[in-house]
GUBA-122167 format. One record per residue: residue in three letters; x negated, y negated, z of N, C-alpha, C, O in turn. Coordinates in steps of 0.2 Angstrom, whole numbers, plus 2048, in hexadecimal, padded with zeros to 3 digits. Layout:
BEGIN
 type npx npy npz capx capy capz cpx cpy cpz opx opy opz
  ALA   X   Y   Z    X    Y    Z   X   Y   Z   X   Y   Z
...
This chain:
BEGIN
 type npx npy npz capx capy capz cpx cpy cpz opx opy opz
  MET D53 80D 5BC  D51  807  5B9 D4A 808 5B5 D49 805 5B0
  ALA D45 80B 5B8  D3F  80C  5B5 D3F 810 5AE D3C 80E 5A9
  ASP D44 815 5AE  D45  818  5A8 D48 814 5A2 D46 814 59D
  LEU D4D 810 5A4  D50  80B  5A0 D4B 806 59D D4B 805 597
  VAL D47 803 5A1  D42  7FE  59F D3D 801 59B D3A 7FE 596
  THR D3B 808 59C  D36  80B  598 D38 80D 591 D35 80C 58C
  LEU D3F 80F 591  D42  811  58B D43 80A 586 D43 80B 580
  CYS D45 805 58A  D47  7FF  586 D43 7F9 589 D46 7F5 58D
  PRO D3D 7F8 588  D39  7F3  58B D3A 7EC 589 D38 7E8 58C
  ASN D3E 7EB 584  D40  7E4  582 D47 7E2 584 D49 7DD 582
  LEU D49 7E5 589  D50  7E3  58C D4F 7DC 58E D4A 7DA 592
  ASN D54 7D8 58D  D53  7D1  58E D5A 7CE 592 D5D 7C9 590
  PHE D5C 7D2 597  D61  7D0  59B D60 7D2 5A2 D5C 7D6 5A3
  PRO D63 7CE 5A7  D62  7D0  5AE D64 7D7 5B0 D69 7D9 5AE
  LEU D60 7DA 5B4  D62  7E0  5B7 D63 7DF 5BF D60 7DC 5C2
  TYR D69 7E2 5C1  D6B  7E2  5C7 D6D 7E9 5CA D70 7ED 5C7
  ILE D6B 7EA 5D0  D6D  7F0  5D4 D72 7ED 5D9 D70 7E9 5DD
  VAL D78 7F1 5DA  D7C  7EF  5DF D7B 7F5 5E5 D7C 7FB 5E3
  VAL D7A 7F2 5EB  D78  7F7  5F0 D7C 7F5 5F7 D7C 7EF 5F8
  PRO D7E 7F9 5FB  D81  7F8  601 D7B 7F5 605 D75 7F6 605
  GLU D7D 7F0 60A  D78  7ED  60E D74 7F1 612 D6E 7F0 613
  SER D77 7F7 614  D73  7FC  618 D6D 7FF 614 D69 802 617
  ARG D6D 7FE 60D  D68  801  609 D63 7FC 606 D5F 7FE 601
  THR D63 7F6 608  D5F  7F1  605 D58 7F2 606 D54 7F1 601
  ASN D56 7F5 60C  D4F  7F6  60D D4C 7FC 608 D47 7FB 606
  LYS D50 801 606  D4F  806  602 D4D 803 5FB D49 805 5F7
  VAL D52 7FF 5F9  D51  7FB  5F2 D4B 7F7 5F2 D47 7F8 5ED
  LYS D4A 7F3 5F7  D44  7EF  5F7 D3D 7F4 5F6 D39 7F2 5F3
  LYS D3D 7F9 5FA  D38  7FE  5FA D37 801 5F3 D31 801 5F1
  GLU D3C 803 5F0  D3B  806  5E9 D39 801 5E4 D35 802 5E0
  LEU D3C 7FB 5E4  D3A  7F6  5DF D33 7F3 5E0 D30 7F0 5DC
  LYS D30 7F5 5E6  D29  7F3  5E7 D24 7F8 5E6 D1E 7F7 5E6
  ARG D26 7FE 5E4  D22  804  5E2 D1E 802 5DC D20 7FE 5D7
  PRO D18 805 5DB  D13  803  5D5 D17 804 5CE D16 800 5CA
  THR D1B 809 5CE  D1E  80B  5C7 D23 805 5C5 D22 803 5C0
  PHE D26 802 5CA  D2B  7FC  5C9 D27 7F6 5C8 D28 7F2 5C3
  LYS D21 7F5 5CB  D1D  7EF  5CA D1A 7EF 5C4 D19 7EA 5C0
  ASN D17 7F5 5C1  D14  7F6  5BB D19 7F4 5B5 D17 7F1 5B0
  LEU D1F 7F5 5B6  D25  7F4  5B1 D27 7ED 5B2 D2C 7EA 5AF
  LYS D25 7E9 5B7  D27  7E3  5BA D2F 7E3 5BC D32 7DE 5BB
  LEU D31 7E9 5BE  D38  7E9  5C0 D39 7E5 5C7 D3E 7E3 5C8
  ASP D33 7E5 5CA  D34  7E1  5D1 D36 7DA 5CF D38 7D6 5D4
  LYS D35 7D7 5C9  D36  7D0  5C7 D3D 7D0 5C3 D40 7CB 5C3
  LYS D3E 7D5 5BF  D44  7D5  5BA D4A 7D7 5BE D4F 7D5 5BC
  CYS D49 7DC 5C3  D4F  7DE  5C6 D51 7DB 5CD D4C 7DA 5D1
  ARG D57 7D9 5CE  D59  7D6  5D4 D5E 7DB 5D7 D61 7DF 5D3
  TYR D60 7DA 5DD  D65  7DE  5E0 D6A 7DA 5E3 D69 7D4 5E6
  ILE D70 7DD 5E4  D76  7D9  5E6 D79 7DE 5EC D7A 7E4 5EB
  ILE D7A 7DB 5F2  D7D  7DE  5F7 D84 7DF 5F6 D88 7DA 5F5
  LEU D86 7E5 5F6  D8D  7E7  5F4 D92 7E3 5F8 D97 7E0 5F5
  GLU D91 7E2 5FF  D96  7DE  603 D96 7D7 601 D9C 7D4 601
  LYS D91 7D4 5FF  D91  7CD  5FC D94 7CD 5F5 D98 7C8 5F4
  LEU D93 7D2 5F1  D97  7D2  5EB D9E 7D2 5EC DA2 7CF 5E9
  LEU DA1 7D7 5F0  DA8  7D7  5F1 DAB 7D1 5F4 DB0 7CF 5F3
  GLU DA7 7CE 5F9  DA9  7C7  5FC DAA 7C2 5F6 DAF 7BE 5F7
  LYS DA6 7C2 5F1  DA6  7BC  5EC DAA 7BF 5E6 DAA 7BB 5E1
  TRP DAC 7C5 5E6  DAF  7C8  5E0 DB4 7C3 5DC DB3 7C2 5D6
  ASP DB9 7C1 5E0  DBE  7BD  5DD DBC 7B7 5D9 DBE 7B5 5D4
  VAL DB7 7B4 5DD  DB4  7AD  5DA DB0 7AF 5D4 DB0 7AC 5CE
  ILE DAC 7B4 5D4  DA8  7B6  5CE DAC 7B8 5C8 DAB 7B6 5C3
  ARG DB1 7BC 5CA  DB6  7BF  5C4 DB9 7B9 5C1 DBA 7B9 5BB
  GLU DBB 7B4 5C5  DBF  7AE  5C2 DBB 7A9 5BF DBC 7A6 5B9
  PHE DB5 7A7 5C2  DB1  7A2  5BF DAA 7A4 5BB DA8 79F 5B8
  ALA DA8 7A9 5BC  DA1  7AB  5B9 DA2 7AC 5B2 DA7 7B0 5B0
  THR D9E 7A9 5AE  D9F  7A9  5A7 D99 7AD 5A4 D99 7AE 59E
  GLU D93 7AD 5A8  D8D  7B0  5A5 D8A 7B5 5AB D8C 7B4 5B1
  PRO D86 7BA 5A9  D83  7BE  5AE D7F 7BB 5B3 D7E 7BD 5B8
  SER D7C 7B5 5B1  D78  7B1  5B5 D7C 7AF 5BC D78 7AD 5C1
  ALA D82 7AF 5BB  D86  7AD  5C1 D85 7B2 5C7 D85 7B0 5CD
  LEU D83 7B8 5C6  D81  7BD  5CB D7B 7BB 5CF D79 7BD 5D4
  LYS D76 7B7 5CB  D70  7B6  5CE D71 7B2 5D5 D6D 7B3 5DA
  SER D76 7AE 5D6  D77  7AB  5DC D78 7AF 5E2 D77 7AD 5E8
  ILE D7B 7B5 5E1  D7C  7B9  5E7 D77 7BF 5E7 D78 7C4 5EB
  SER D72 7BF 5E2  D6E  7C5  5E2 D67 7C3 5E6 D66 7BD 5E7
  GLN D63 7C8 5E7  D5D  7C7  5EA D57 7CA 5E6 D59 7CF 5E2
  SER D51 7C8 5E7  D4C  7CB  5E3 D46 7CD 5E8 D45 7CA 5ED
  CYS D43 7D2 5E7  D3D  7D4  5EB D37 7D0 5EA D33 7D0 5EF
  ASP D36 7CD 5E5  D30  7C9  5E4 D30 7C2 5E7 D2B 7BF 5E8
  THR D36 7C0 5EA  D36  7BA  5EE D37 7BB 5F5 D38 7B7 5F9
  GLU D36 7C2 5F7  D37  7C3  5FF D30 7C5 601 D30 7C6 607
C-alpha cells in the first residue's frame, strides 16, 4: 500500500485490506508504522476481516451499488 500511495499520491478512492481475523493485530501494527502514518495510510486504508466479508458476501453482492458499502463492515486503525 505504501508503494501504491507513493507512486499515485492523488488516489481518491477507499483502500481496503482483506485479512483473516487471526492476522488483524499484524495489520493494525503495520498501519500504525511511521511510514504509513506519514502517508496518512492509517486514515485512508481500512481493513475487512475475511470471515465477516464471507458472512455478508451475498448481501453485498446483491445490494451494494458503491464501494462505500464496504465501509460498514470494515475497520480503521485511527478509531481504535
